[in-house]
Each structure stands twice: as structure tokens, then as C-alpha cells.
C-alpha positions as CSV (number, residue, x, y, z in Angstrom):
1,X,0.0,0.0,0.0
2,X,1.1,3.5,-0.7
3,X,0.8,6.3,1.8
4,X,0.1,8.8,-1.0
5,X,-3.3,10.4,-1.1
6,X,-5.2,9.7,-4.3
7,X,-5.1,12.7,-6.7
8,X,-7.6,13.8,-9.2
9,X,-7.3,11.7,-12.3
10,X,-5.9,8.6,-10.6
11,X,-9.1,6.6,-11.0
12,X,-9.4,7.6,-14.6
13,X,-5.8,6.4,-15.3
14,X,-6.5,3.0,-13.5
15,X,-9.8,2.5,-15.3
16,X,-8.2,3.3,-18.6
17,X,-5.4,0.8,-18.0
18,X,-7.9,-1.9,-17.2
19,X,-10.0,-1.1,-20.3
20,X,-6.8,-1.0,-22.4
21,X,-5.7,-4.4,-21.1
22,X,-9.1,-5.9,-21.9
23,X,-8.7,-4.6,-25.5
24,X,-5.2,-5.9,-25.7
25,X,-6.3,-9.4,-24.7
26,X,-9.1,-9.2,-27.2
27,X,-6.6,-8.2,-29.9
28,X,-4.4,-11.1,-29.1
29,X,-7.5,-13.4,-29.2
30,X,-8.6,-12.1,-32.6
31,X,-5.2,-12.2,-34.2
32,X,-4.2,-15.7,-32.9
33,X,-6.6,-17.6,-35.3
34,X,-5.0,-15.8,-38.2
35,X,-1.6,-17.3,-37.3
36,X,-3.0,-20.6,-36.2
37,X,-5.0,-21.2,-39.4
38,X,-8.3,-21.4,-37.5
39,X,-11.5,-19.8,-38.5
40,X,-11.6,-16.0,-37.7
41,X,-13.7,-14.8,-34.7
42,X,-17.0,-13.1,-35.3
43,X,-17.1,-9.3,-35.9
44,X,-18.1,-8.6,-32.3
45,X,-14.7,-9.7,-31.2
46,X,-13.0,-7.1,-33.4
47,X,-15.2,-4.4,-31.9
48,X,-13.9,-5.4,-28.4
49,X,-10.4,-4.7,-29.8
50,X,-11.4,-1.1,-30.0
51,X,-11.2,-0.9,-26.2
52,X,-7.5,-0.5,-26.5
53,X,-8.0,3.0,-28.0
54,X,-10.8,3.8,-25.6
55,X,-8.6,2.8,-22.6
56,X,-5.8,5.0,-24.0
57,X,-8.1,8.0,-24.3
58,X,-9.5,7.4,-20.7
59,X,-6.0,7.3,-19.3
60,X,-5.0,10.4,-21.2
61,X,-8.0,12.2,-19.8
62,X,-6.9,11.2,-16.3
63,X,-3.4,12.4,-16.9
64,X,-4.7,15.8,-18.2
65,X,-7.0,16.1,-15.2
66,X,-4.0,15.4,-12.9
67,X,-1.9,18.0,-14.7
68,X,-4.7,20.6,-14.4
69,X,-5.1,20.0,-10.6
70,X,-1.3,20.3,-10.1
71,X,-1.3,23.6,-12.0
72,X,-4.2,24.9,-9.9
73,X,-2.3,24.0,-6.7
74,X,0.9,25.6,-8.0
75,X,-1.0,28.8,-8.8
76,X,-2.6,28.8,-5.4
77,X,0.8,28.4,-3.7
78,X,2.3,31.3,-5.7
79,X,-0.7,33.6,-5.2
80,X,0.0,35.7,-2.1
81,X,-3.7,36.9,-1.9
82,X,-5.0,33.5,-0.9
């Protein structure tokens, strides 16, 4: 366990990583029959592969949210009026 407090965007990054991994496993599962000479999977399996991109976008949104929060905190620390 980490003693760090969770920051804004951490949950998005973790969720995006899980979605990305599901898409990566689906991609491996859909490509494997092509190399093994088996029948290709149904089109629905190829749509699940799109989760790799979706997970990447979700993680990117989490990183951008974290950056925005850090900038806000830095501005607050530099502002003598607050």
C-alpha cells in the first residue's frame, strides 16, 4: 500500500489501464486464429479490440486532469492573496 493520497485523475488512469488491457487481450485473441490457421472470430470480437484505443483515451484524460489539478495547486501556492 502506498501512503500517498489519491489525486484527481488517478481513478481515470487506472480505469483506462484496465480497459486497455481488456482490449489488448481481445486483440491477441482475434489475431491468434489468423496465425494458427483457424476460423476467424465473429465481428463482435473485433469491436472489443477497439477498447485499446478507448482505454488509452480514458488514461490520457486522467493524466490531463491530474496536470490541471497540479497547475491549480501551484498557482494557489504562488498567489499571495489566498
